[in-house]
N, C-alpha and C positions, 0 to 999 in steps of 0.2 A: 504494500500500500504506500502511495506517495504521501509525503508530509509537506504541506504548504509552508511558505515563509512565515506566515502568521503563527501557525502551529509550532514551528521551530522556536519562534520568539517566546511563545507561551511555555515551551519546554524549559528554556533558559530561566524564565521568571519564576515558574511555579514548581517544577519538578526537580531540576538539577540541584538546587540548593538543599532540597530535602534528602538527597542521596548523600551529600557531603563528601563527594569524591570528584576532584577536578578532572580526572580522566574519563569519567562517565559521560558519554555523549548521546546524541539523538539516535545513532545506530544501535548502541547498547539498549536504549529505551525501546526501540523497535523490536529487538529480539525478546526483551522482557514482555512487551505487549503481545507478541505472538503466542507466548506461553501463558498468558493471563487467563483468569477466570471471568468469562462473560457473565454479566448480571442481567441486563435487560436492554431492549432496543425500543425506541418509539420515534414516530415520524414528527418532525417539527412543522409549523405552519407554512414555512417556505418550501417544503417538500424535501428538505434534507433529512438526515437521520441522526438521532441522538443516541449514542451507544455508551453504556456505562459498564465499566470493567473493574475488576479488582486486580491490580498489577503488583507483582512481587518484584520490587526494584532490587537488582543484584549488583551492588557496587563492587569495584575491584578489590576493596578491602573493607573490613567492618561488617556489621550485621545487615542482613537483608531487611528491607522495610516494605510494608504493605500499604498501598495507597488506592483509594477509589478515584478513578479517572473518568471524566466525561469527555467523549470525543464527538465532535460534530463533523460528520462525513458527508460527502457529496451524494447526490441522488443514486449514482451507480455504485456507491461504496468503494470507490477507487482512490479517493484522496481524503486525508484528514485535513479539515479546514482550520479547526481550532480545537483547543482542549482546556479543561479546567481540572482541578484536583481538590480532593477533600481529605481531611485527616480523621 
């Protein structure tokens, strides 16, 4: 799945600092996301999809952390447009 520029910015703002690993990048996050536990999916008013997953963030050192991540994906589910996270 492709990740938009805005979603990459959100990754830097909201997720990377929670991992507390400077070497953890969006490609690592992509791998963790692929192994994550899907929670639910719902369609937004604009026709996009809101996907909620529980992601196990695996840093290069330290303890793994679990995070609920909301992804807004395109209609075809090919591109992550933006993301939010909860603790």
